[in-house]
C-alpha positions as CSV (number, residue, x, y, z in Angstrom):
1,M,-0.1,0.0,0.1
2,L,2.9,2.5,0.8
3,I,4.6,1.7,-2.4
4,E,1.1,2.4,-4.5
5,I,0.8,5.7,-2.7
6,L,4.7,6.9,-3.0
7,I,4.2,5.9,-6.8
8,L,1.3,8.1,-6.9
9,I,2.9,11.0,-5.3
10,I,6.0,10.4,-7.8
11,I,3.4,10.5,-10.9
12,F,1.6,13.5,-9.5
13,A,4.7,15.5,-9.0
14,V,6.0,14.6,-12.6
15,F,2.8,16.0,-14.2
16,H,2.9,19.2,-12.0
17,F,6.7,19.6,-13.2
18,V,5.7,18.9,-16.9
19,C,2.4,21.1,-16.7
20,K,4.7,24.2,-16.0
21,N,5.4,24.6,-19.6
22,D,5.1,28.4,-20.2
23,P,6.9,29.3,-23.3
24,S,10.2,31.0,-22.7
25,T,11.0,34.2,-24.2
26,N,12.0,33.9,-27.8
27,K,12.6,30.3,-27.5
28,V,10.9,27.3,-29.3
29,K,11.7,23.9,-27.7
30,Y,10.3,20.6,-26.9
31,P,8.1,20.3,-23.8
32,K,9.5,18.9,-20.3
33,L,7.4,15.9,-20.8
34,Y,10.1,14.9,-23.3
35,L,12.9,14.9,-20.8
36,C,10.6,13.1,-18.0
37,I,9.7,10.3,-20.5
38,G,13.3,9.9,-21.3
39,I,14.6,9.8,-18.0
40,L,11.9,7.4,-16.5
41,S,12.4,5.2,-19.6
42,L,16.3,5.1,-19.1
43,S,15.7,4.4,-15.7
44,F,13.2,1.3,-16.3
45,W,15.6,-0.2,-18.5
46,L,18.6,0.2,-16.6
47,F,16.8,-1.2,-13.6
48,F,16.7,-4.3,-15.6
49,I,20.3,-4.3,-16.1
50,I,20.9,-4.0,-12.4
51,L,18.5,-6.8,-11.7
52,M,20.4,-9.2,-14.1
53,L,23.8,-7.9,-12.1
54,I,22.2,-8.6,-8.8
55,D,20.8,-12.1,-9.7
56,N,24.2,-13.0,-11.4
57,V,22.5,-13.9,-14.6
58,P,25.2,-15.1,-16.9
59,I,25.2,-12.9,-20.3
60,Y,25.2,-16.1,-22.4
61,N,22.1,-17.3,-20.9
62,I,19.9,-14.2,-22.4
63,P,18.7,-14.6,-25.8
64,I,20.4,-12.4,-28.2
65,F,17.1,-10.9,-29.3
66,C,16.4,-9.6,-25.7
67,S,19.9,-8.1,-25.4
68,F,19.4,-6.1,-28.7
69,V,15.9,-5.0,-27.7
70,L,17.3,-3.9,-24.2
71,A,20.1,-2.1,-25.9
72,G,17.8,-0.4,-28.4
73,M,15.3,0.8,-25.7
74,I,18.2,2.3,-23.7
75,L,19.2,4.0,-27.0
76,I,16.1,5.3,-27.7
77,S,15.7,6.8,-24.1
78,V,19.1,8.6,-24.7
79,I,18.1,9.8,-27.9
80,I,14.7,11.4,-26.4
81,I,16.8,13.0,-23.5
82,M,19.5,14.6,-26.2
83,S,16.6,15.8,-28.3
84,Y,15.2,17.7,-25.2
85,F,18.6,19.4,-24.9
86,N,19.8,19.9,-28.4
87,I,16.9,20.8,-30.4
88,Y,15.8,24.4,-30.2
89,T,15.2,27.5,-32.1
90,I,16.1,31.0,-30.4
91,Y,14.5,34.0,-32.2
92,D,14.7,37.8,-32.1
93,D,13.4,40.8,-34.0
94,V,16.1,40.3,-36.8
95,S,16.8,36.6,-37.2
96,F,16.5,33.0,-35.7
97,T,19.0,30.4,-35.0
98,H,17.9,26.7,-34.9
99,S,20.0,23.9,-33.3
100,N,19.4,20.5,-34.6
101,F,20.1,16.9,-32.9
102,W,23.7,17.1,-33.5
103,R,23.9,20.8,-31.8
104,R,24.6,22.2,-35.4
105,K,23.4,25.5,-35.8
106,C,22.1,27.6,-38.8
107,T,21.1,31.3,-38.4
108,I,18.5,32.9,-40.9
109,H,17.7,36.5,-41.1
110,Y,13.9,37.2,-41.7
111,S,14.4,39.2,-44.7
112,D,16.4,36.2,-46.4
113,I,13.6,33.8,-46.4
114,K,12.8,32.7,-49.9
115,I,10.0,30.3,-49.3
116,V,8.2,28.7,-46.2
117,Y,6.4,25.4,-46.6
118,R,5.3,22.2,-45.0
119,K,6.6,18.6,-45.9
120,K,4.2,16.7,-47.8
121,H,4.9,13.6,-45.9
122,A,5.0,14.9,-42.6
123,K,2.1,17.5,-41.7
124,Y,4.0,19.2,-38.8
125,L,7.5,19.8,-40.4
126,V,8.0,23.3,-41.5
127,V,10.9,24.1,-43.6
128,F,12.4,27.5,-44.0
129,E,14.9,28.1,-47.0
130,S,17.1,30.9,-47.8
131,D,20.6,31.4,-49.5
132,D,22.2,30.6,-46.1
133,G,20.5,27.2,-45.6
134,R,17.5,25.3,-44.8
135,I,15.9,24.9,-41.5
136,T,13.3,22.0,-40.8
137,I,11.2,22.6,-37.5
138,D,8.9,20.0,-36.1
139,S,6.0,22.3,-34.9
140,K,3.4,19.4,-33.6
141,Y,5.1,19.2,-30.0
142,T,7.2,22.3,-29.4
143,I,6.5,25.3,-27.2
144,G,6.5,28.6,-28.2
145,Y,6.1,27.8,-31.9
146,S,2.9,30.1,-32.3
147,E,4.7,33.0,-31.0
148,F,7.7,32.1,-33.3
149,I,5.7,32.2,-36.6
150,E,4.0,35.3,-35.4
151,K,7.4,37.1,-35.1
152,V,8.5,35.4,-38.7
153,N,5.2,36.7,-40.2
154,K,5.7,40.1,-38.8
155,N,9.3,40.6,-39.7
156,R,9.4,38.8,-43.0
157,F,8.2,41.2,-45.2
158,K,9.4,44.3,-43.3
159,D,11.1,46.8,-45.5
């Protein structure tokens, strides 16, 4: 009974932490839920590894498929955590800078934007193209995206 109450308190605390997703000034990013899911998932899969180490389960007794699934789930958890920290867009009155998964940054000035379109195969991927490069932003789950688009529309055709 005590464990169930503790789990409910932890879930309530996580949702309380996640619900405070006020868009930060001039930044488009993924919600804190991404970070929470990544950390909880990574903790869950590392728990299985710790159990195997505690029970002295020989590695050759584990089916190879299970080892690949476990490694894949840990990799997915790490990718989710890295996405939360690495993918963001910072904008001001003149330009915006987008950082992708590998932290490669590209800056585009609003006046240099030649075309803005959505990818046909993915409804929420918005592409900004200019002479300096192309930036693709996933707009579905990001926080602050609508404010960013308002800023782009307001400053794009300024003289």
